[in-house]
C-alpha positions in Angstrom: 181.2 -10.2 -77.2 182.5 -9.5 -73.6 184.7 -12.0 -71.8 181.9 -13.5 -70.0 180.0 -14.2 -73.3 183.2 -15.8 -74.9 183.9 -17.9 -71.7 180.2 -19.3 -71.8 180.4 -20.1 -75.5 183.8 -21.9 -75.3 182.5 -23.8 -72.4 179.3 -25.0 -74.5 181.5 -25.9 -77.3 183.6 -28.1 -75.0 180.7 -29.2 -72.7 178.6 -30.5 -75.8 181.5 -31.0 -78.5 180.4 -28.6 -81.1 181.6 -25.9 -83.0 179.9 -22.5 -82.7 181.1 -19.8 -85.1 181.1 -16.2 -83.9 178.9 -14.9 -86.6 176.1 -17.3 -85.3 176.5 -16.7 -81.6 176.7 -13.2 -82.2 172.9 -13.3 -82.8 172.0 -15.0 -79.8 170.5 -12.6 -77.1 168.5 -15.1 -74.7 169.2 -18.0 -72.6 166.2 -19.8 -74.6 167.9 -18.9 -78.1 171.3 -20.3 -76.7 169.8 -23.5 -75.4 167.9 -24.0 -78.6 171.0 -23.2 -80.5 173.2 -25.7 -78.7 170.6 -28.4 -79.4 170.5 -27.7 -83.0 174.3 -27.8 -83.2 174.3 -31.1 -81.1 171.6 -32.4 -83.6 173.7 -31.7 -86.8 176.9 -32.8 -85.7 175.4 -36.1 -83.9 172.4 -37.0 -85.9 170.3 -36.6 -82.5 166.8 -34.9 -82.0 167.3 -33.1 -78.8 165.8 -29.9 -77.9 166.3 -26.9 -75.7 165.2 -28.9 -72.4 168.1 -31.3 -73.0 170.7 -28.5 -73.0 169.0 -25.9 -70.4 169.9 -27.5 -67.1 173.4 -27.7 -68.1 173.3 -23.9 -68.9 171.6 -23.1 -65.8 174.3 -25.2 -63.6 177.2 -23.2 -65.5 175.3 -20.0 -64.7 175.1 -20.6 -61.3 178.2 -22.3 -60.6 180.4 -20.2 -62.6 178.7 -16.9 -62.7 176.7 -16.5 -59.7 173.4 -16.2 -61.5 170.7 -17.6 -59.3 168.5 -20.1 -61.1 165.4 -18.4 -60.0 166.4 -15.2 -61.9 166.7 -17.1 -65.4 164.1 -17.5 -67.7 164.0 -18.7 -71.1 163.6 -14.7 -72.1 166.6 -13.6 -70.1 168.8 -11.7 -72.0 172.5 -12.4 -71.1 173.8 -8.9 -71.3 170.6 -6.7 -70.1 169.3 -9.3 -67.4 172.2 -11.5 -66.2 175.0 -8.8 -66.4 177.2 -10.8 -68.9 179.7 -8.5 -70.6 
């Protein structure tokens, strides 16, 4: 995992108050997978039933504000490394 990838995982852990083991997040490649994974972790930890549509707006916000990725460039199938330039 590159530094940007580690930083966004740390952001998500803090933002959503969940733990994301490296061995699990290492299998995530797209924005959609990340949004779904976060929702699953939140549901597991808090007994809720949210889905990716609840987590995606915050992910898009941080991608734009902290990493300069324009929202229009991001789709659910956007890959962090290949499409968004995360290292």
